[in-house]
N, C-alpha and C positions, 0 to 999 in steps of 0.2 A: 524656809526657816520661820518658826513661830515667834512672834513678839513675846518678850518675857512678861509684860504687864497683862493683867486679866482684861480681856477684850469683851465688849458688849456686842453680841451677835444679833441683837433683836432688830436692829435697823437694816434697811436694804443696803446692798453693796452699792458703792458710789458708781454712778455712770452719768455721762454728760446730759442725757435727756431727762434726768431727774432734777436738774437744777431749776429752781423756780425763782422768780423775781418777787421779792417782798414788797408790799405796798407801804410799809412803815418807813417814812422819810428819815426817821432818826437813824436808820441803818444804812443810809445811802451817802455817806460823806464822800466816798470816792467818786460817786457820780457828780456831786456838786463840784468837786475839785476839777473834774474833767470839763464840766460846763463852764466854770469860771475861767479856767485856763484858756480854753478855746476862745471864749468871748474876748478876753483881754488881749490875747496874742493877735487876734484879728483886728483889734483896734489900734495896735501899735503901728507907728509909721515905719516905712521901710528903712532898715538900717543894717549894719553888718551883724555877723553872727554873735558877737559879744556885746551887742548893744552899746558900743563905744560912742560917747557923745560927739556930735558933729557941729555943736553950736560954738561960735567964736567966743562968746562971752563966758562960756563955761557955767552959766547960772541957770540953765534950764531946769524947771521943776518937774517932778514926776507927773503932776497934773497936765502939764503941757505935753509931755511925752505920751501919756495915755489918752489925752483928749477928755471928753466928758465922762464923768463917773457913771456907772451903771445906774439905772432907775432904782434898783434895790438899795444901793448904797445911799442914794439921795434920800430915799424914804427913811432909811435908818437914821441918817443925820437929822432929818426934820423931826422925827420922833424924839431924838435925843435933845434937840433944842426945846421941845415942848415939855421936857421933864428935867428941870434944873437939878444939878447934882448927880445925875445918872448918865453915864456914858453909854451903857448898854440899853438900847431902846426896848421898852416893854410893850409898845403898841404894834410892833411888827411881828408877824408869825415867826416861830422858832427857825423854820427852814430859811426864811429870808434873812434873819439875823446871822445864821451860819454863812450864807453866801456873802453877806456884808463883811464879816470878819475875814473870809477868804479873799475877797476883793482887796481889802486894805492890806492884807499880808502880801499879796502879789504886788501891789503898788510899792510896798516897802522893799521887796526884793529887787524891783526895777531900780529904785533909788540907790540901793547898795551897788548894783551892777554899774551904775553911772557915777559911783563914788560921791553921791550926794548924801553925805553922812548926816548932815544936820536935819534934812527932811526925813531921812530914815529913822533917826533918833526920835523925832516928834511922833512918827507913826507907831514906833515901838512902845512909847509911853502910853499911847492910846490903847494899843493891843494888850499891854500888861494890866490895864485897868478893866478890860472887858472880858478877857479869856483866862480861865483858870484850869490847871491840870486836874482839878477835882470836879470840873464842870459836868453837868448832867448829860450833855451831848458829846459825841465823839468829835464833832467839829470844833467845839470850844477847847477840848483837851489838846487836839493836835495843833491848833493855832497857838495855844499857850506854849507848847514845847518848841515849835518852830520860832516863835518870837524870842524865846530864851536863847536859842542857838544863834539867831541873827543878831541879837544884842551883843553876844560875845564876839561875833564877826565884826561888828561896828567898832567895838572897843579895840580889838586887835588892829583894825585898820587905822584908827586914830593914833594909837601909840606906835604903830609901825613895827610891832613885834608879834609873832605868832608862836607863843611858847607851847611846848608839848603839854597836853592835858594829863594830869596825874590819874593813874588807874588804880582804883581800889579793887584788886583782883578778887579778894574774898567776897566782897559785896556783889561784884559783877557776876562771878561764878554762881553765887547763891541765887541771884535773880534769874540767871540762865536756867538753873535747875527748876525754878518755878515756871519759867517759860515752857520748859519741857512738859510740865504737868497740865498746863492750861491751853496749849495750842498743839496742833498736829505737826507743825513745821519741823521742829527739832527731831521728833520721832521719825518723821518721813526721811530726813537726812540720815539718821542713824541706821534704820532698818534697810533702806534701799542700798546703802553702801555696804552694810554687813552681808547682804545677799550677794552682791557682786564679788566681794572678797571670798565668800564661801565657795562660790562657783568657780572662780578663777584659780583657787588654791586647793581644789578637791584632790584627794589622793596624794597630797604632799605631806611629808612627815615632819618637816621643819618650816615653821612660818614666822617671819619677822615683819611686824607691823610698825610703820613709822607714822605717828600721828603728829601733824604739823602744829596743832594747837589743842592739846589733850584736855585742858581744863580739868573737870572732875572725872573724866573717863566714863561718863554715863552710858556711852554707846557700847562698851565692850563686854559687859557681863552677858548680854543676850547672845553675842557671838560665841563667847566661851562655852555657854551652855550647849549650843548646837555642836561645836567642835568636840566637846567632851563625850558626846553620844554618837559620833560618827561610826558607821559600820566597820570602817577600816581602822578604827582606833583614833584616839585623840592625838593631834600633832604636838610637838614641842613648840611652844609659843614664846617668842622674845618680842618685847614691845619697847620701842623708843618713843618716849613722850617729850615733846618740846613745849616750853613755856617760859614765862618771865619771872617765876618765883620758885626757887628750889624747895622752899618749905611746902608749897602747895603740890609741887611735882612729887615729892617724897610721900606726901599723904595720899595722893592718888595712886601711886605705885603700891603702897601698903594695902590699900583697899582692894585693888585688883589682884594682888598676890594672895590675899586672904580668900577672895572669892574663887580663884583658880584652885587653891589648895583644897577647898571644900568639895570641888568637883573632881578632885584627884588628877588634875591636869598639870603637867610640867610647865612652869611659867617663870620668866625672868623679866624684870623691868629695868630699863636704862633711862635715867633722867638727863635731859640736856637743857640747861638753863640759858637758852639762846633763841633768837629768831632763826628760822630755817635759813633765810638768806644770809645770815651772819656766820653760819658754820663754814669753817675754813675749807674743809674738803670732806668727802664722804667717809673717810676713815674715822672721823669723830663720832659717827653714828653707830659704830660698833657692828657693822655688817660682817657676817661670817660666811665662810664657804659652805655651800649646801643649803643656805636659807632661801626659801621662796619669799620674795620681798613684795609687800603691799604698802602703798602710801595712801594715807587718807587726809583730806583737807575739807573741812566745813568752813567756808568763807563767811565772814560777817564784817560789820563796820564798827564793832565795839572798840577795837584798837587795831593797830597794825601788827598782826601776828607773825608775818613772814619777812618783812623788810622789802627791799627793791625786788620787783617781780622778775627782772632779768637774771638776778642772782639765784632766785628760787628755781627758775627754769633751767639754769645751768646745772644746778645740783640734781634736779630730777633727771636730766639727761645722763648725768654721771652715774646715778644710782641704777639706771636701767631696770626699773621695777617690773614685776610680773603684772601688777595691776595698780592703777592710780584711781582712787574714787574721789570725785570732785563734786561738791554741792555748792552752787553759786547763787547768790542773791541776784535777782533780775533787776539790777539798778546800776547805772553807769556812774562812776566817780570822776570821770574826766570831763573835759570841756570847760566852758565858762561857768561863772557862779550862777547865772540865770539858768543855764542848762541843768546844772545839778539841782537847783531849787525846784524847777518844774518836775524833773524826774523823781526826786525824793518826796515831794509833796504828794504826788500821785501814789507812789509806792507806800509811804507810811500812812496815808489816809486809808488805804486799803487794809493795812495791818490793823489800824485802830478799829475799822469797821468789823473785821473778823473777830477781834477780842470782844467788842461791844455786843456782838450777836450771841456770844457764849457766856459772858460774865456781866453782872450788874455793875453799875457805875461806882458803887461804894465798895466793891470787892477788893480786899487788900492785895490779893495775888495779882489782879489785873493792874492795880496802880503800881505795884512793885515792878512788873514787867515794863509798863509804860515809862516809869521813871528811870530804871537802871539798865534797861535793854534798848527800847526804842528811842528814848530821849538821848541816850548816850550816842547811839548811832547817828541820829539826826545832827547832833552837835558836831560829831567828827566829820560828817559829810559837808556841813555848811560853815561851821566856825573855824575848824582847822583848815579846811579849804582845798583839799585835793592836790594834784601834782604841782600846780603852779606855786602853791604856798609852802608845801612840805618838802619839795625837792625830790620826792620819791618818783621813780618811774613805774607807773602802774598800768597794767594792761586793761583795756576796756572789756575784753571778753577772753577768758582763759581757755574756753573750748577751742576757739579759732587759733589761739596761740599754740596750744598743744598739737593741734592738727598740723600747723605750719612748721612745727619743730620735730616732726617725724613720729609722733605718737599716733597709734592706731586706735580708733574708738571701738569699744566693745559694747554692743547694745545691751541696755538694761532688759533683763529677761521677763517673761510672763510671771515668774515667781516674785520678782521685785514689784511688779504691778499689783499682784495679789496682796503683798505685804502692805503696800500703801492703801489699798482699798480697805483692808481690815483695820488699819490705824484710824482711818477717818470715822469709822463706826464708833469710836470711843467718845466722839464729841456730838452733842445734841444738834449743833449747827452744821452737821455734815453736808446738808444739801447746798450750803453756800460754797463749799470748797470744790475746786475744779482740778481734776487730775487728767493730765494730757500726756500721751506717749508721742514723742517727736519722731519725725521721719528718720533721723540719724541715730536712733536708739537712746535718746534722752528721755527723762521722765520729769515732768514739771507739776508742781502743786501750787495752786493759787486760790484766790478768793473771787468769786463771781467771774468776771472776764479778765482779771489781771493775774498774770503769772508772777509768782513771788520767789520761789526756789526751784532750781533745776539741778537734777542729779545726772551725772554721766560717769562712765567708766572707761579707762584707757589702758593701753599696754605699750611698753617700749618694744619696738621691733627687734631689739638686741637683748631682750631680758635674759635669754639663756646664756649670754656671755658672762653675766655677773657671777654665775657659779664657778666659772673657770678662773676668775681673777680675784675674787674676794679673799681677804686674808682669813687664816684659820682662827 
């Protein structure tokens, strides 16, 4: 299946041996994060997994927990003392300043994990004065957004309430559209999933696609174009789109219907203003006898799109789909606060690195993605705070859960790999992206040595029974 966007074929196809390490330290935030995290974790005294304080007086400071500060942080503080009125040292090289900020951020995370909110608040004030979302370096920008999220976490802990964060879906979806244009990750998710659906549903005359979080439906015009030109003729396509705003769902349905009509394809859109896990039973999805069922789920941390995972799994089992296409972020949301902090800092610093290699610091699209997509995800992972604070039951890894629930993995084909390789050539920084085909048929896209998104396809072993029992 060919991507609908015009591709630049001038670059070499992506392959692992073409990846080169840049010497520009400004593009190595993720390496600094890995170094600082490793150094500080090694300095931590032995304690339990959640770093629960074992001190009788309950007044242990972060400095006592961490021991001596790193030489880089000491140098930064000395330079700051020599420059009254300036918290950010000017006499320390930029890469050392970045490591100093990351060190302080890690100390703050440890303080939060120990419920030492006063110490955390002091460090967050310092971070807010030294790091800006508009900073020239990726390090400064990612620290600024993490500090904002951790400030919200501290406030939530102080008042003892973790209120749901309001979602401006129009703004988030608009930013996600920009994200689709400036980064290959969204296109990777769309086109690899489309290819899996196309192959699983070939020669079927009626196709029903259930999109668990359809947003603006950016994925589907490319699939429609291929379906409309099939040698065996275009199938009848029914699409069920789930979301939290009926207004936006109807607008998405209108756009997709118009596109399908221009292609001469029979199409019907069904809007469901609910989270998938909140759907009472499969009958609410309008499944019809004779439909070949495909379910698509692009996971993200912008908001909870599906509700409790166990309910989502129960419905998937009840649907018995011909194919489930799943694209997961390679970041765990479970575990302690410090677990999530370390995992998310490494993950999102890599994301900021990849954007910084492609877009200038003052680029409006880059800032919009960082502010409305990446920052929002960081905030949801750290401030809202995962299963222990939200009460939701979330799986750590959906692929293992699907396998354990009877679903059978369908390997991503060579055509899907070719699609991803072509997509990467749209971006000047393509040599930094890493495409890996897993042993079990997964396909992962990352930046340098960090996997960020993994696509997989699954089928229900009883998918053929659906046609026998679905209502007309």
